[in-house]
C-alpha positions in Angstrom: 89.9 63.9 99.3 88.6 62.6 102.6 90.4 65.0 104.7 88.7 68.1 105.6 90.6 71.1 104.8 90.1 74.9 105.1 91.5 76.5 101.8 90.7 79.9 102.7 92.8 79.8 105.7 95.9 78.7 103.4 94.9 81.3 101.0 95.2 83.9 103.9 98.6 82.6 105.0 99.6 82.5 101.6 98.5 86.2 101.1 99.9 87.5 104.3 103.6 85.8 103.1 103.2 87.5 99.8 102.4 90.7 101.1 105.7 90.9 103.0 107.5 89.4 99.9 106.7 92.1 97.4 107.1 94.8 100.4 110.7 93.7 100.3 110.9 93.6 96.7 109.3 97.0 96.5 111.9 98.3 98.9 115.0 96.9 97.2 113.7 98.0 93.8 112.8 101.6 95.2 116.9 101.8 96.0 117.9 101.0 92.3 118.6 104.0 90.1 115.8 104.3 87.3 113.8 101.2 88.7 112.8 103.0 91.7 110.0 105.1 90.0 108.6 101.5 89.1 108.4 100.6 92.8 105.6 102.5 93.4 103.4 100.3 91.2 103.9 97.6 93.8 102.4 99.6 96.7 98.6 99.0 95.7 99.7 95.2 95.1 100.7 95.2 98.9 97.6 96.7 100.0 95.5 94.2 98.0 97.3 91.4 99.5 97.1 92.5 103.0 93.4 93.2 102.7 93.0 89.7 101.0 94.9 88.4 104.2 92.9 89.9 106.5 89.2 88.9 104.7 90.3 85.5 104.2 91.7 85.0 107.6 88.3 86.1 109.1 86.6 83.5 107.0 89.0 80.8 107.7 88.8 81.5 111.3 84.9 81.1 111.3 85.2 78.3 108.9 87.7 76.5 111.4 85.2 76.3 113.8 82.9 74.0 112.0 85.7 71.7 111.1 87.9 69.3 113.3 89.7 71.3 116.0 92.4 73.1 114.9 92.2 72.9 111.0 93.5 75.8 109.7 92.8 78.2 112.6 96.5 78.7 113.2 97.2 79.8 109.4 94.1 82.0 109.4 95.1 83.8 112.4 98.8 84.1 111.0 97.5 85.7 107.8 95.4 88.0 109.7 98.2 89.1 112.0 100.6 89.7 109.1 97.9 91.5 106.8 97.2 94.1 110.0 100.8 94.3 110.9 101.4 95.4 107.3 98.6 98.3 107.5 100.3 99.3 111.0 103.6 99.6 109.8 102.5 101.5 106.7 100.8 103.9 109.0 103.6 104.1 111.0 106.0 104.7 108.3 103.8 107.6 106.9 103.2 109.1 110.3 106.9 109.1 110.7 107.5 110.9 107.2 105.1 113.4 108.1 106.5 114.0 111.4 110.2 114.1 110.1 109.2 116.4 107.5 107.4 118.9 109.5 110.4 118.8 111.9 112.8 119.6 109.1 110.6 122.3 107.7 110.3 123.9 111.4 114.2 123.3 111.8 114.6 125.1 108.3 112.3 128.1 109.3 114.2 128.6 112.5 117.7 128.5 110.7 116.4 131.0 108.2 114.9 133.4 110.8 118.2 133.0 113.0 120.3 134.2 109.7 118.0 137.0 109.1 
């Protein structure tokens, strides 16, 4: 193999793509009756894949500086962005769930107080 390659950057890109593929499968599986309870088992897999994308992406970016110009740097950056975006998306979903849950609880308590 004469060409220099940045395998860690490719792993980062693959893990970033796999994170979102597993997320879509998780979401679709969660909508199926009786199979939805197994969808929660995919959540840790998504997190580990995203973490792998971020860590390998960081290593891939630092490795790319020692190789030929542009060897794997873009793949590593895309992997990092996909991993970070996944975590931000999940944090946003959790915050939205908490916000809507509190909002519904406040509306319910106001409705109960109005009826009393």
